[in-house]
C-alpha positions in Angstrom: 52.5 -202.6 5.0 55.9 -203.7 6.4 57.8 -202.0 3.5 55.9 -198.8 4.1 57.2 -198.5 7.7 60.8 -199.1 6.5 60.7 -196.3 4.0 61.3 -193.4 6.5 64.1 -195.3 8.2 65.9 -195.9 4.8 65.4 -192.2 4.0 66.9 -191.1 7.3 69.9 -193.4 6.8 70.5 -192.0 3.3 70.2 -188.4 4.5 72.4 -189.0 7.5 75.1 -190.4 5.1 74.8 -187.5 2.7 74.5 -184.6 5.2 78.3 -184.4 6.0 79.1 -184.0 2.2 76.8 -181.0 2.0 78.1 -179.4 5.2 81.8 -179.6 4.3 83.4 -177.6 1.5 84.9 -179.8 -1.1 86.5 -176.9 -3.1 87.9 -174.0 -1.1 90.2 -171.1 -1.8 92.0 -172.0 1.4 92.7 -168.3 2.2 91.0 -165.6 4.2 87.6 -166.1 5.7 85.7 -169.2 4.5 82.0 -169.0 3.4 80.1 -172.3 3.4 77.7 -171.3 0.7 79.5 -168.4 -1.1 82.7 -166.5 -0.8 83.9 -163.5 -2.9 86.6 -161.3 -1.4 89.8 -159.3 -2.1 92.5 -159.2 0.5 95.4 -156.7 0.4 98.8 -158.4 1.1 101.3 -155.6 0.4 101.2 -152.0 -0.6 104.0 -149.4 -1.1 101.6 -146.4 -1.3 102.9 -145.5 -4.8 100.5 -145.2 -7.7 100.2 -147.9 -10.3 99.5 -147.8 -14.0 99.4 -151.6 -14.7 97.6 -154.6 -13.3 98.2 -158.3 -13.7 96.2 -161.4 -12.7 97.1 -165.1 -12.2 94.7 -167.7 -11.0 94.4 -171.2 -9.7 91.1 -173.1 -9.7 89.6 -176.1 -8.0 86.6 -178.3 -8.8 85.0 -180.2 -5.9 88.5 -180.3 -4.3 89.3 -183.2 -6.7 90.9 -181.3 -9.5 93.0 -178.2 -9.0 95.1 -176.4 -11.6 96.6 -173.1 -12.6 99.4 -170.8 -11.7 98.4 -168.2 -9.1 101.9 -167.0 -8.4 103.0 -163.4 -8.0 105.6 -163.9 -10.8 102.9 -165.0 -13.2 100.6 -162.0 -12.3 103.6 -159.7 -12.8 104.4 -161.2 -16.2 100.7 -161.1 -17.3 100.6 -157.4 -16.4 104.0 -156.6 -17.9 104.9 -155.0 -14.6 108.6 -154.2 -13.8 108.1 -152.7 -10.3 105.3 -154.1 -8.1 103.5 -151.5 -5.9 100.8 -153.8 -4.4 99.8 -157.4 -4.2 96.2 -158.5 -3.5 94.6 -161.9 -3.3 91.1 -162.5 -4.7 89.1 -165.5 -3.5 85.8 -167.0 -4.9 84.0 -170.1 -3.8 80.5 -171.3 -4.7 79.0 -174.2 -2.6 82.3 -176.0 -2.5 81.8 -177.0 -6.1 84.1 -174.3 -7.7 86.8 -172.3 -6.0 89.3 -169.8 -7.5 92.2 -168.0 -5.9 93.8 -165.2 -7.9 96.9 -163.0 -7.3 96.5 -159.4 -8.4 99.7 -157.4 -8.8 99.7 -153.7 -9.5 102.7 -151.6 -10.5 104.6 -149.9 -13.3 
C-alpha cells in the first residue's frame, strides 16, 4: 500500500525532469522564425530583379543539436548550380520537433 502512494510522486518527478527537454529545441535552423514543433520556410536575402536561368543549393543539417555537418555557403550553392552571376539569394529552413533541422542556401542566376 505504501509503494502505491509513492508511484504518482515518482511519475511527477520523472515528468518534471523530462518536460524541459521536450519544450526546448535541440536542433534548430537558427535563422528566421522558430517553430517549436515544425518549421518550413523560405526567406529572400537578396534580389537584383534580373531573371535567372539556373539554381543552386547548398545545405547544412543538424541532428538533436548534437551533430551538425554540411556546407550551406553561398559559394557552394553557386558552384552546385554552375552560376557565374548571382541574381538572388534565399535561405530555406526546415525543423521537425528539434530532432532534425536543415538550413539551405539557394542561389539563382546565370
